[in-house]
N, C-alpha and C positions, 0 to 999 in steps of 0.2 A: 612707337608701337607699343600696344598693351599686352601685358604678358599674361600668359595662360593662367598664372597662379592668383592673378586679380579678377580674371573671369570667372573662376570657380564659385565664388559666393554669389555671383549675379546668376549664373547657370542654376545654382542649387534654388536660390529665391524663386526664380521662373518656374522650375519644376515644382516646387512646393506650393505656388500660387495656383498653378495649373492643377494640381492635384486636389488641392483645397477646393477650389471651384468646381472641378468635376464631381467630387464627392457631394458637395452641397447641392449642385443640380440633380445629382442622382438621388438623394434623400428627398428633395422636393417632389421629383417625379414619382418616387415610391408612396409619399404621403398623399398625393393627388389621385394615384391608383387606388389606394385604400378607400378615399373619400367617395370615389366613384363607386367602387364595389359595395360599400355600405349603402349608397343612395340606391343603387340597384336592387339590392336585398329589400330594401324598405319598399321600393317601388312595386317589386314582385309581391310583397306581403300585402301591400294596400290592395293590388289587383285581386288577388284571391279573396280577400275578405270582402271586396265589392261584388266579386261574382257569387261568393256563397250568400251575401246579404241580399242580392238581387234575387236569386233562387228562392230565399225565405219570404221575400215580398211577393213574388208571383205565387207562390204556394198559398199564401194567406188570401191573395185575391181571387185565386181558384177556388178556394173553400169557402170564401163568402158567397160566391156565385153558385155553389154545388147544388141548393135547394132550386135554382132555375137551370136552364140548360148551360151546358159548359161554354165558356167564352172562346169566340174564334181568336186568332192571332191579332186582328186588328182591335177588337173590343178590349183584349187583353192589353195591348200596347197603351191604348187609350187610357184605361183604369190605372195602369202603371204610372204613367206620367201625370195623371191627376190626383194620386195618391202623394201625401207629403213624402213619405218615405221614399216611394218610387222616384220622385222628382229629384231628390236630393242624392239618390244612389245614381241617378242617370247623369246628373251634373259631376259627381264625383268620378264618375267612369270616363268622361271625357277629359278630364284633368289628370287622372292617372294614366290614361292613353297618351295624352301628351307628353308627359313625364317619361313613360315608356318609351316613346318614339324618340325622345331627346337623349335619354341617358342609357336606354337598354340596348343590348348587343344585338346585332342583326338576326342571330338566332332566336332571341326572345320574342323581337318584333314579329318575325315569321310565324313563331308558334302561337302568338295571341291572334294573328290576323288568321291563320288556319283555324283557330278554335272558333272565331267569330263567323267564318265562312261556313264552318260545320254546323254551328247553331242556326244559321239562316236557312240552311238546307233542310234541317229537321223539322222546322216549324211544329214546335210542341210535342214531338214524339219524346224519345229519351233526351234530345238535345246534344250539345256538342260534348266531347269527351274531356272532363276536367283532368283526369290523371294524364292525358296525352299532353296538355298545356303544362301541367306541373313539372312534367319530366322534361319538357322542352326548355322551361325557365330554369330548371336544375342543370341541365347541359350547359347553359350559359354561365353558370356560377361555378360549376365543377365540370371542366372540360371532359373527363371521363367519369360516367356513372354506370353502374350495373342495375340502377333502379329501373323497372319497366313500367309501362303504363298500367297493365295489370295490378302490380305492387301498389302503386299510388292510389289507383281507385279501390282497391281492397281496404286500404288503410283509410281513405278517406270517408268513404260510406259504409265501411263495415258491413258488406252485403255484396255477397257473390252475384247477385243479378246484374250488377253493372260491369261484370267481365265476360269477355268473349266467350262462347261456347266451349272452345278449344282450351282455354284456361282452366276451366272448371273441372276438367276430367282428370 
């Protein structure tokens, strides 16, 4: 029979190996989570850059037709995809959307889907609420945030006209 004294080094080695393996797995998991967080932040940043770039292209296209009658939504879409910058922006949007769907949190995906639906409903009036999207993305990075949509819109646009009437009082 093996004495307990001879088993102590074996037990200690097993415990040490288990602790070492557990620590290694924990560290790798933390590194993986950090990479995913970084990737999400890059995707969110690319998404906002794409949206603001798209808005600038649309304004340019609308201004170029200002001497003529304003473009309806279909004419604007056709002008946008025919424009070199617009076509690139549209391609980038699809790629960013795919990455967002792959790596984004469920809340971030819902925030962007809501933003797109809101923009489709508006058809050229004020459009979707960019501040609402940014706060939605922010909540997926910082679980608790006190930043409001009105705060985000005021910072983004530096103009109170984008705020709800109740916020400007």
